[in-house]
N, C-alpha and C positions, 0 to 999 in steps of 0.2 A: 656851690655847694651844699646839700641838704641840711638843715640843722639834726644835730643827732640828739632829738626826744629826752629819750633812755639819757645817755648820762652828760649832760651836761643841756638842759633844756630853757632856750635864753631867755625866761621865764623866770628862771632860781640864780640868774645873772644881772642881770638891772646896776648900774649904777653905781658898778665895780663893788660892789657887795656878793659875798662866792659863800651862799643860806646855807650849804653843806659844809663848805668849810668853816664856815664862822662853828655852826654845830658843831662841828670833832675837834678846835681850836678852845672854844669854850665849856660842854660838858662830855670828860675824857673823863676815862672809867670809874679815874677818882676822884670825888670832886669831892667843893661842899656844895652841890648839887644836889633832890634825888633824881632819878630819873626824870618820873611821872614831873617838876619842875620844871627842870631841860626842856621833856616835849614840851607843855604849855607854850616857857618862851623862843623853841626853836618855832613854834606852830605863828605866836604872835611878831615873827619875824615875816617866816617866809606870804604870810597872804599878807601884810603891809608891805612887803616889797614887788611884788607882785600883783597889787591887783588893779591896777591902772593900764597892764597889759594882760590878763586876763578872765576875772567874775567881778570886779567891778566891787557894786559893794554888798556881794555873796557874800565876797571875798575880807572883804573888814570885818563882816558879819561874824565870820568865819573866826576871826583874829579875837575882834569885842569879846568871844566866847571864850577862848581862849586863857585870854587876859580873866579875865571873871572865875577865873576855872583855877587859875597862878593864885589870885585870891583870896576866895577859897580858904585855900589850902596854909596863904598864910597867915591868915586866922585863928586857923586853926591853932597854932603851932605859938599863941600870945593868950 
């Protein structure tokens, strides 16, 4: 059986984590997070959960970039 790279890529489901399901559950249409906060948080989760099986250090650097953007947003609110 071949992998469904569009609807269920294996790198999004490692270690029993469904990244898309997590995002849908924690960042619904209405909630306490802004869309941009949800975007950055989701990307941090995405890149850290797949780095070993996809792009290695590059994905960790992408995660750091997104975390830094989230920190910038949070710092502006203070």
